[in-house]
N, C-alpha and C positions, 0 to 999 in steps of 0.2 A: 424165249432166249434173250431178246434185245432188252426187256423189261429188267430180267435178272442183272444184266450187265450194266444197265443205267443205275440200278440200285446199288450194285457193288461200288460204283463209282462215287456215288453219293455219299455212302457210307466211309469211304477212304479219306474223301474231302473233309467230312466233318470230323473224323478222328485226328487229321492232320493239323486242324485248327482247334481242337478241344480246350487247349490251354489258353488260347487267347480270351482276354476278358476286358470289358470296359471299366470305367473308373468305380461303378458301382458293385463290380464283382460279377456281372452277368457275361455270359459266353456270347461271344459275337458271331458265331457261326452255330446255328440250329436248325435242326429239322422241324419244319412246321406240321408235318403230319399229312394225312390225306382223308378225304370223307368219301363216304359211300358214293356212287354216282346218282344224279337227281335228274329229272326232267326239268328243263326250264322253257317257260311258256313267254313268248314276247308278244308284244301289242300286235305285231304284223301278223302272228298266228292266230290270235283271238279275232282279227277283221276277216282272215280268210276262212275261217270256219263257218 
């Protein structure tokens, strides 16, 4: 439920500023998207293994 509320807020924000463009005509406010979750392995984790 919280995720849905956050996503709705983001969509509203993007829609409000959809007409704002820079000098090259590119939108100033965009959604960058999201990626699939992934495991991140740090050097500390390698040493501890």
